[in-house]
Steps between C-alpha positions, in 0.01 A plus 500: 500500500313336791341165437137509387282412804290256300814317385635498855177336619527236227859425600409465867213268411734295283749458786215383723375259232841336469595508866412139582735390221764739631478349848529150355808609303652648816437175684671311220806723543505444876502121453850526352754486782713754317772560756837620378635275226171310464319744272540317167160331511307813590677697228394232250142544625526879464639468150204282406255753644658778292496291184139392552402865480688552176786704640840475342733349758865486591679286753863575581762417761652751739830621349734458797787690338278800428362493855845492658611793284213722616522710821152385603570134444541250781753221504392196297604238755408141582127469546418777253195405295557370149131534411427724200336839475173483304348786302162537335491767230196693378560719199223728371402538137617859480727737684315681776458527873776448751681174556490305824675217683293291740739298713475236773720235656423132547765411759385463859680470832518160671188407701682405821367230737186359340332425832469873568271552200123468536487364144789352301693795355456400137133407538318824403203488738233772492341588833259791478675791331846351543705286262768318698832360383868575468525760227126564489572863588870528417435510218293250304179697542676793336648272234150387404368857515748606230352243264136541593504879481578454131245218477233744621565718198502204262167379638332820378677496164784740579875485526766754599586746223866492608760233563453309825753251633412258780816388678515196727831503687689300760760592765287782644521353848878460510695719254274705275699361209190385309360849450848631425548223243182608320627858499837393362322286240351819361146522634391863538172690523362844578382379842513188717240360737585225750204384715681395817278465812503862618156529662361701210763773541771629268861460607649848520842397629681173541816391678789326338610164637828316557536133573825384655654211689742534790725201565692464825767237566566371853755282676351156573578308817316248715256675733697376802770747389256761379703795628786405270282524191307772323130453437409619150129511581553718807726728295234526231249627755745781578529585130121514475508753784735718295264474203211606727703807587536577128126451455442748782730761343327469163158537661620809691595651163139510382443861607434726204445215259161531327283190545729368775540767768164426664548122500635365829716223354529508119831311486458138605782253550379142490712204605322249281718190518757362740702180490812385670692239686536127447450334838315581822806420711752689288564874516379604153762580239269689268178696480322676213212745515300621203380858540288757325513874554319791336650825369355839417427611145796694366750276679706292262492130575879489474537776760259329740685172453828673584343632822389151598852364440655789692267452798587131525871565456506779762325281756730208426810711564378574853393144581766285673430195287379651175802731475706193409223331298303773325158400364444477126211694344363400159212656308293220354154631418327835464739780410224745420444871547172657599301762313254785547200539271475873450139624488341659198552248222215458256505125561439552871211733422342240275540232766356730767190560287464127429537419869241760594249358253566139606505550876322829573806617697797724432832333420745528790877466499713288732865429572593133455806398709569197283629400158281565193572427134370846412849624593632370166263712294517804729879511524624367167221598261376808685137439409199509734527174693172439681481236773137458601310190599246323723451472873658199666615352829796289614716521188822302565326355806258219585150509353590758237177627349360757258162674502299398194278807515815711497641301207185573300521871581867511405442309176224743411730795566774337292267436206379861514861619520599294194201630303583865569880480499531289187176596332279234344424368156267233372629149553669358195292252308569154640673656803 
């Protein structure tokens, strides 16, 4: 049944009362430079925050063998994070309500050249409504909101009447293996909410993502005899052109696809890294490019990967140099399929009502042409997987920032959602 209006008002007031503490907690998270492989310290901090609230906790390593054996798992290669997954576990006194997973990731992308930031990237400066910092939006504000939505209930003497698990994962920005590891470890619930920065909208559809590296070998000579050699960097540019052609074909195939047909360019190929050569006056013998490309929901990652390999191989056969030295393609990160959130689930209805009460607006749906951990729960658990979070700017860019007013609205909506979805009971004595 719908949440009692008087209780909803108390919950909203409780979120507001604790919001200064929530902002301070978010700032504390941002101060950790938790780039890939450097998340151990922040996960220790998160574990302490869970324990301080009396939650049962678990910390466990990603099971590489289990990941590799799963069709949604990415390769566990050099550079893969060894930081643990952390879980905070609330268990009610009785059996009632519907269970929930609240999930967030602590890993962030590298900040890039520091001189291009207005403030140091791991110095969480507040300027007006904006909280700046790498990860402030993606997604440490959401990470804190998971915890403080539950705190809002505790502050008024209530707790969820169903099991709630708060998951803090890694590898969201590179493989998705952290969320998959939690799934394979056995965490399940009747619904999942992940507060990624989605401008107060609900993700209705989401692309899958592949990461891959193309390596080209050349024939080195001194530049005075350049015509006798084969420039691996120049050849790599030609391969990138072939990949752009593949990107174009996939985008042309959007017609008739719900959530994608009206989007001009839903499939994005990004050449994210390039390195090659050994000496300015030598024709380069090698070049590697790291790429990312999206794929439509319903397309198997393995099938998309085969298309990428085939496109590179077909181009190489027609290239005078590459025909004798075909490039090598390896898949070394995301190997993830997309999903569609079908409308009509009870969980979505509860969230829509909570959003309406918290913001005064109707909940809208969007297509997100990027990777999201909700794919694990949508595809492999087939439960309502709700990705919904605050307004932000410049995620993955310079001066990343999140709107604090939006964070408060979202936290209010989340607390209302938890109260209605899970039900409430009086806080345990001493809890």
